[in-house]
C-alpha positions as CSV (number, residue, x, y, z in Angstrom):
1,M,-3.8,208.5,-52.9
2,P,-5.6,211.2,-54.8
3,T,-5.1,211.2,-58.6
4,E,-3.2,214.6,-58.7
5,E,-1.0,213.6,-55.9
6,R,-0.2,210.3,-57.5
7,R,0.5,211.9,-60.9
8,A,2.9,214.4,-59.1
9,L,4.7,211.5,-57.5
10,L,5.1,209.6,-60.8
11,D,6.3,212.8,-62.5
12,R,8.9,213.4,-59.7
13,A,10.3,209.9,-60.4
14,I,10.6,210.7,-64.1
15,T,12.4,213.9,-63.3
16,A,14.7,212.3,-60.7
17,Y,15.7,209.2,-62.7
18,G,15.0,210.3,-66.2
19,A,12.6,209.0,-68.9
20,P,15.0,206.3,-70.3
21,A,15.4,204.7,-66.9
22,Q,11.6,204.8,-66.2
23,I,11.0,203.2,-69.7
24,D,13.4,200.4,-68.8
25,M,11.7,200.0,-65.4
26,A,8.4,199.6,-67.2
27,G,9.8,196.7,-69.1
28,E,11.2,195.2,-66.0
29,E,7.9,195.5,-64.1
30,M,6.0,193.9,-67.0
31,A,8.5,191.0,-67.0
32,E,7.9,190.6,-63.2
33,L,4.2,190.4,-63.8
34,T,4.7,187.8,-66.5
35,K,6.8,185.7,-64.1
36,A,4.3,186.1,-61.3
37,H,1.5,185.0,-63.6
38,C,3.5,181.9,-64.6
39,K,4.0,181.0,-60.9
40,I,0.3,180.8,-60.3
41,K,0.1,177.9,-62.7
42,R,2.8,176.1,-60.8
43,A,1.4,176.8,-57.3
44,Q,0.2,173.7,-55.5
45,A,-2.4,174.5,-53.0
46,G,-3.8,176.8,-50.3
47,C,-1.2,179.3,-49.0
48,E,1.0,178.9,-52.0
49,V,-1.8,179.8,-54.4
50,T,-2.9,182.7,-52.2
51,A,0.7,184.1,-52.0
52,S,1.0,183.7,-55.8
53,I,-2.2,185.6,-56.4
54,G,-1.0,188.3,-54.0
55,N,2.2,188.6,-55.9
56,V,0.3,189.0,-59.2
57,V,-1.8,191.8,-57.7
58,E,1.3,193.6,-56.4
59,E,2.9,193.3,-59.8
60,M,-0.2,194.6,-61.6
61,E,-0.1,197.7,-59.4
62,D,3.5,198.2,-60.3
63,V,2.8,197.8,-64.0
64,Q,-0.1,200.3,-63.7
65,S,2.2,202.9,-62.1
66,R,4.7,202.4,-65.0
67,R,1.9,202.6,-67.6
68,D,0.9,205.9,-66.1
69,Q,4.5,207.1,-66.3
70,L,4.7,206.0,-69.9
71,R,1.6,208.0,-70.7
72,S,3.3,211.0,-69.2
73,I,6.6,210.4,-71.0
74,F,4.9,209.9,-74.4
75,H,2.3,212.6,-73.8
76,R,-0.7,210.2,-74.1
77,S,-3.9,210.4,-72.2
78,T,-6.0,207.6,-70.8
79,E,-8.9,208.8,-72.9
80,E,-6.8,208.6,-76.1
81,G,-6.0,205.0,-75.4
82,Q,-9.6,204.2,-74.7
83,R,-10.7,205.8,-78.0
84,R,-8.0,203.8,-79.8
85,R,-9.2,200.5,-78.2
86,N,-12.8,201.2,-79.1
87,W,-11.9,202.1,-82.6
88,N,-9.8,199.0,-83.1
89,G,-12.0,196.5,-81.3
């Protein structure tokens, strides 16, 4: 999906559900990513590991979408975050 189209979709979700709900959803998605990450360590072999990795990738995509929404809600740009990381690190 093109960047502008994706941004418009994320902004529609903020408008439809409200910023507080989307902030809560960001926390939920991050918790789901943490849980998926922990499951990889418990996965035994083959298909189970592959499924666990697939779940982590899916949750990473969900978290990325929520991060993009948080940037919009808090009026922060990707470039601003990059500058901050470079300055601190």
